[in-house]
N, C-alpha and C positions, 0 to 999 in steps of 0.2 A: 383660711387656707385649709385645704383638705389634707389629712394625713396620707402620705404615700401608701401606707399599709392598707388603707380602706378602698383604694381604687381597684375595681374589678379588671382583671387581665385574663388573657387566654394564652395557653402554650401554643407553640407552632402546630401541634396536633389537634388544637381546638379544645383542650381541657381547661375548665375554669381554674384560675389561680389568682394570686395577688402577691404583692411584696411582703405581706405578712408571713408568707412561707419562708422568708429569709430574715425574719426578725432576729436580732442579736448577731447578725453577720454584716460585714462590709460588702457592698454590692457595687459593681461597676456596670452601669446601664449604658449600652452602646447601640446607636442606630447603625445597622450594618447593611451591606449590599454586596452582591456576588460579582458584579461587572463594573467595578469602580477601580480607578487607579490606586485607591487606598485599600483595596480588598486584601492585599498581603498582610494587613494588620491583623487578620484573623489568626495568623501564626503567633503573633505576640500576645494576643488576647488568650489564646489557648495556653501559652507558656505561663502567663499570670495565673490562670486557673490551676494548672498543675503545681506551680510553685507555692501558692498561698491557699488553695482550696481546703486543705486539712486544718488551716489555722482560722477558719471562720470567714472565708471570703469566697465570693462567686462573681463571675462575669455573667451578665444577662444580655443576650443579643436580641435586638429588636429590628427585624427587617423593615425596610422602608423603600418605596419606589418613587419618592418625590423628587429625587435629584437625578435629572437626565435619564429617567427610566432605567436606572442601574440595578434594580432588583425586580425583574419582570416575572420571576418564577412563582409557581404555586408552592404551598407548604412542603409537599413531597420533594419537589425539585430543589428547594432551598436546603432542606435537610440533607439530601443526597450530596449536593455540592459541598456543604460545610464539612460533612463527615469524610467524604472521599478525598477532597482536595486538601483540607487543613486538619483533619482528625479532631474536629471540634467535639468536645464533651460537655461544654458548659450549656446551661439551659437557653433555649430560644423561645421567644414569644411570637405571637401571630404578627403578620405584616400590618403595620399601621401608618397613619400619617402623623408626622411630627411637627408640621407647620400648617398654617392656614385654618380655614373655617371648620375643617373636619379633623383638626388636631386631636389626637387621643388625649383623654383626661390626664394620663400619666405625664405627657409632655406639656400639657397646660401648666402643671405644677413645676416640672423640671426646668422649663424655660424661664421661669421667674428668677432663677439663680444666675448671678453674674459670673463671668469668667475672671481670670486674673487681672484683666484690664478694666474690670468694672462694667462690662457689657453683658446685658441680659437680652432676652428676646429670642427670635427665631434661631433654630438650629441652622448652622452655616452649610453643612454638607454631611455626607455619609461619614460615619466613624467619629461623631462627636460623643464625648464621654462625660457621664455624670457619676461622681463617686458619692455613694450614700453610706453614712456611718451606721454603726450598730444600733443606734437609736432611731433610725429612719429619717434623719435629717440629711439634706444634701450638703456635703462639705467641700466639693470642688466641681467645677465645670471645666473640662479640658477640650480644647478645640480639635477639629479633625486631623490636622497634620501632625499633631503630637503623637509620636509612636507609643504604643503600650508599654514598651520596655524603657522609655525615657526616664531619667532620674526624677523628673517632676511627678510622673504617674507612680513609679515604684515607691518613692518616699511618702507620697500621700497615702498609699495603701498601707505601707508598713506602719505609719503613724496611727492607723486605726486598729491594728492587730495586737 
Protein backbone atom coordinates (compact mmCIF):
# COMPACT_ATOMS: atom_id res chain seq x y z
CA UNK A 1 0.00 0.00 0.00
CA UNK A 2 1.25 3.43 -0.93
CA UNK A 3 1.62 6.04 1.79
CA UNK A 4 -0.99 8.73 1.32
CA UNK A 5 1.79 11.27 1.90
CA UNK A 6 3.62 10.08 -1.24
CA UNK A 7 0.79 10.54 -3.73
CA UNK A 8 1.32 13.58 -5.98
CA UNK A 9 -1.59 16.00 -5.93
CA UNK A 10 -2.34 19.41 -7.41
CA UNK A 11 -4.16 22.32 -5.86
CA UNK A 12 -7.20 23.76 -7.58
CA UNK A 13 -4.88 26.39 -9.08
CA UNK A 14 -2.57 23.70 -10.48
CA UNK A 15 0.29 23.92 -7.97
CA UNK A 16 1.94 20.61 -7.04
CA UNK A 17 1.29 19.43 -3.50
CA UNK A 18 0.70 16.25 -1.50
CA UNK A 19 -0.82 15.18 1.77
CA UNK A 20 2.70 15.44 3.21
CA UNK A 21 1.93 19.17 3.46
CA UNK A 22 -0.54 18.16 6.19
CA UNK A 23 1.70 15.67 8.03
CA UNK A 24 0.95 15.83 11.74
CA UNK A 25 -2.59 17.13 11.16
CA UNK A 26 -5.95 15.44 10.98
CA UNK A 27 -7.42 15.85 7.48
CA UNK A 28 -10.98 15.36 6.25
CA UNK A 29 -10.83 14.61 2.50
CA UNK A 30 -14.19 15.24 0.83
CA UNK A 31 -15.18 14.89 -2.83
CA UNK A 32 -17.26 17.99 -3.47
CA UNK A 33 -19.61 19.36 -6.13
CA UNK A 34 -21.28 22.72 -6.73
CA UNK A 35 -24.61 21.58 -8.16
CA UNK A 36 -25.58 18.73 -5.86
CA UNK A 37 -28.41 18.41 -3.38
CA UNK A 38 -25.68 17.90 -0.77
CA UNK A 39 -23.77 21.06 -1.77
CA UNK A 40 -24.99 22.91 1.36
CA UNK A 41 -22.58 20.63 3.26
CA UNK A 42 -19.92 23.15 2.21
CA UNK A 43 -21.21 25.35 5.06
CA UNK A 44 -20.69 22.58 7.61
CA UNK A 45 -17.27 21.75 6.24
CA UNK A 46 -16.23 25.40 6.51
CA UNK A 47 -17.52 25.47 10.09
CA UNK A 48 -15.35 22.44 10.92
CA UNK A 49 -12.38 24.23 9.37
CA UNK A 50 -13.01 27.34 11.47
CA UNK A 51 -13.68 25.39 14.66
CA UNK A 52 -10.73 22.98 14.52
CA UNK A 53 -8.24 24.52 12.07
CA UNK A 54 -6.02 26.00 14.76
CA UNK A 55 -5.93 22.65 16.56
CA UNK A 56 -4.19 20.80 13.74
CA UNK A 57 -7.10 19.93 11.47
CA UNK A 58 -8.00 20.77 7.89
CA UNK A 59 -10.75 19.99 5.44
CA UNK A 60 -9.46 19.20 1.95
CA UNK A 61 -12.01 19.57 -0.85
CA UNK A 62 -11.66 17.45 -3.97
CA UNK A 63 -14.02 18.49 -6.79
CA UNK A 64 -15.42 15.62 -8.84
CA UNK A 65 -17.79 15.63 -11.81
CA UNK A 66 -18.55 11.89 -11.89
CA UNK A 67 -21.94 12.02 -10.20
CA UNK A 68 -24.63 13.31 -12.58
CA UNK A 69 -22.27 16.01 -13.89
CA UNK A 70 -22.74 18.03 -10.70
CA UNK A 71 -19.31 19.72 -10.82
CA UNK A 72 -19.08 20.97 -14.42
CA UNK A 73 -17.05 24.12 -13.73
CA UNK A 74 -13.40 24.82 -14.37
CA UNK A 75 -11.00 25.61 -11.52
CA UNK A 76 -11.77 29.33 -11.50
CA UNK A 77 -15.54 28.75 -11.53
CA UNK A 78 -15.26 26.23 -8.69
CA UNK A 79 -13.12 28.59 -6.60
CA UNK A 80 -15.46 31.52 -7.20
CA UNK A 81 -18.53 29.48 -6.32
CA UNK A 82 -16.99 28.11 -3.11
CA UNK A 83 -15.71 31.41 -1.83
CA UNK A 84 -18.69 33.56 -2.88
CA UNK A 85 -21.45 31.14 -1.89
CA UNK A 86 -20.02 29.42 1.19
CA UNK A 87 -16.98 31.50 2.21
CA UNK A 88 -14.76 28.44 1.83
CA UNK A 89 -11.27 28.96 3.23
CA UNK A 90 -10.11 25.34 3.35
CA UNK A 91 -7.77 24.06 0.62
CA UNK A 92 -9.18 22.66 -2.59
CA UNK A 93 -7.49 20.21 -4.94
CA UNK A 94 -7.89 19.90 -8.68
CA UNK A 95 -10.96 18.16 -10.07
CA UNK A 96 -10.39 14.39 -10.27
CA UNK A 97 -12.20 11.12 -10.80
CA UNK A 98 -12.85 9.16 -7.63
CA UNK A 99 -14.20 5.96 -9.24
CA UNK A 100 -13.54 3.91 -12.35
CA UNK A 101 -10.55 3.29 -14.60
CA UNK A 102 -9.30 6.88 -14.27
CA UNK A 103 -9.66 6.96 -10.47
CA UNK A 104 -7.04 9.28 -8.97
CA UNK A 105 -4.31 7.41 -7.03
CA UNK A 106 -5.43 9.16 -3.83
CA UNK A 107 -8.85 7.56 -4.21
CA UNK A 108 -7.34 4.21 -5.17
CA UNK A 109 -5.96 4.18 -1.63
CA UNK A 110 -8.87 5.87 0.15
CA UNK A 111 -11.53 3.55 -1.28
CA UNK A 112 -9.78 0.54 0.26
CA UNK A 113 -11.10 1.78 3.59
CA UNK A 114 -14.41 0.36 4.78
CA UNK A 115 -17.21 2.48 6.23
CA UNK A 116 -18.91 1.78 9.59
CA UNK A 117 -20.90 -1.04 7.94
CA UNK A 118 -17.73 -2.72 6.67
CA UNK A 119 -18.21 -1.68 3.04
CA UNK A 120 -15.20 -0.53 1.04
CA UNK A 121 -15.01 0.18 -2.69
CA UNK A 122 -16.41 2.94 -4.86
CA UNK A 123 -17.35 6.35 -3.55
CA UNK A 124 -21.16 6.41 -3.42
CA UNK A 125 -21.80 10.09 -4.27
CA UNK A 126 -20.58 13.64 -3.76
CA UNK A 127 -19.53 14.59 -0.23
CA UNK A 128 -18.18 11.21 0.86
CA UNK A 129 -15.68 11.89 3.65
CA UNK A 130 -12.41 10.22 4.60
CA UNK A 131 -10.82 11.18 7.91
CA UNK A 132 -7.05 10.82 7.98
CA UNK A 133 -5.18 10.79 11.27
CA UNK A 134 -2.05 12.75 12.15
CA UNK A 135 0.04 9.72 11.15
CA UNK A 136 -1.40 9.60 7.61
CA UNK A 137 -3.64 6.58 8.18
CA UNK A 138 -7.33 6.62 7.24
CA UNK A 139 -9.31 6.31 10.46
CA UNK A 140 -12.88 6.72 9.22
CA UNK A 141 -14.95 6.64 6.05
CA UNK A 142 -18.17 8.59 6.31
CA UNK A 143 -20.84 8.29 3.65
CA UNK A 144 -22.22 11.31 1.77
CA UNK A 145 -25.51 11.90 3.58
CA UNK A 146 -23.82 12.21 6.98
CA UNK A 147 -23.64 15.94 7.68
CA UNK A 148 -20.26 17.46 8.59
CA UNK A 149 -21.61 18.67 11.95
CA UNK A 150 -23.07 15.27 12.88
CA UNK A 151 -21.94 13.78 16.20
CA UNK A 152 -20.27 10.94 14.26
CA UNK A 153 -18.01 13.34 12.33
CA UNK A 154 -17.34 15.77 15.17
CA UNK A 155 -16.44 13.04 17.70
CA UNK A 156 -14.12 11.34 15.19
CA UNK A 157 -12.30 14.63 14.54
CA UNK A 158 -12.09 15.51 18.24
CA UNK A 159 -10.65 12.07 19.03
CA UNK A 160 -7.70 12.89 16.76
CA UNK A 161 -6.95 16.34 18.16
